[in-house]
N, C-alpha and C positions, 0 to 999 in steps of 0.2 A: 092235125095243128097238137100243140105242144103248149106245159104253161109252166110255171119255175114257182115252185111250192119255196118257202122259207119260214123258217123254226125259229124262236129265239126261245129260254129259257133256261130255270135252274135245269141242273141234271139228275136227272131219276129212271130209272128203270123202266124201258118198254117206251121208248118217246119217239122210236124211229120204227118198231108194232105196230102201233097205234094209229100214228100218222097213214101209215100204208094202208093198215085197215080201212080207215075213212076214203083212201082212193079208193079200192079198190070197190066198195060198197057202190060204187057209182060207175064202177067199170072203166076209172082211170086207171092204165099202167105205167109202173115207174119204170123209166128209164135208166137215170142216173140219180145220183147220191153221194153228197159230198157232205161230212159229217166232220166237226168238232169238238173238244170240250176243253174250255178255258176255264183254268181254275174248278170253280162248279157250275160253271156256266156252259149249256148247248147251244150249239149253233148247225145247221141242217140247212142245205138249200137241196132239192130235189127237181129233176126234170121227167115230167108227168105226160104223158099222151093221150090228149083228153079228146080226142077225133071218135072215138066211141063211148063215153059217157051218157049217162041215161037220164040228166034232169041239166035244166037250164046253168049253162056257164056262171054265172052273175049267181043262178042258188046258192052252187059250189064254193063260189068264191067265199058267201055270207056264213053258209054254215062250217066248212073251217074256221073262218074267223069266232066263232062263236065256240065250235068244239077247244080252239085255242083257250078262249077266256075260260070256258068251265074246266080245263086241264094245267091254266096259270102259266100257256104259251103265248108267247106270241105267232099270229100264221098268219101266213100274207103269200096268199095268190093273183099271181099278173100270166097275163098273157103273152106268149111267148114274141110275138106282135111287139106287142107294148115296150117289154123288158128292148127287145131291142132296137127299140126306135128311140129309147132313154140309155141309151151306150153304142149311140154312132156320134161319130164327131163332123 
């Protein structure tokens, strides 16, 4: 199983490292990362493997959202199945 993590916010040192650490803490493996910095705005999309996470997926989603709030970021986690359904025509 996979999930898509999107991160938006003002650019600062260590965003990728911090978000990756939060994923690692629940045993989610980062598979792919795409990031851009547009002027002073940071944008990143990560594909993560959630097959072996050590918590409930909803708990992980809520934790990442709260973590984003604490760090002045908007972090959204979406299960791959939902993401694919939204983008199917």
